[in-house]
C-alpha positions, 0 to 999 in steps of 0.5 A: 792311652795310647797317641799315634802321634806324641809329638802332636799331642805335646803341641796341642797341650801346649796351645791349649794351656796358652789359650786357657791361661795356665801357668804350667802343664804336664804331659807323659815324658819322652826323649823327643819331647824332653829335647823339644821342650830344651829347644823352646826353652833355649829359644825363650819360648817357655820358662823352663821345663823339668822331668819328673821320675815316679817309679817307673812313670816319668812326667815333663814338666812345662812352666809356660811363659807369658809377656808383660801384657799377660799375652803368650810369648807362642803366638802358633805352634804348627806340627809340620810333618806328620806321621802319615806325610813326613816333610823332609828338607835338604840343608839348602830347603830348611824353611824360614819362619816368619822372615826369621822371627819365628824358628823350625824344629827339625830331627837331624842325623845330628839329633834335634835342632832349630833351622838356623843351627841346622844350617850353620851345622849343615844338615838337613832333616825331618821337619818337626814344628814350626813356632812364633 
């Protein structure tokens, strides 16, 4: 399969898995998808992520996280910067999601990081997605 936007594909797979009530999902792995999954795990939006290697094919295995009332931890996950319309922000223009209740993931010169970490590191970058 050929995807023009693998990050949007990843976010859609996560969104659909939560809506269907799945406990886990798998997708083709890449460095950026693994980094996004690591951020989501660190921030408590997913339970865990693993990279499985079978021959030359790598897959990303994500275990989803639900609250005590069986509601999805991720209420909304949205792609911001798209291949046709990139959104870049400076260190002082990093957006806040739901007044600090959500996170924004940025691709910076220092790697992928959340908006709050990018502010502390005083770097801007491309706004990949927002999660709450």
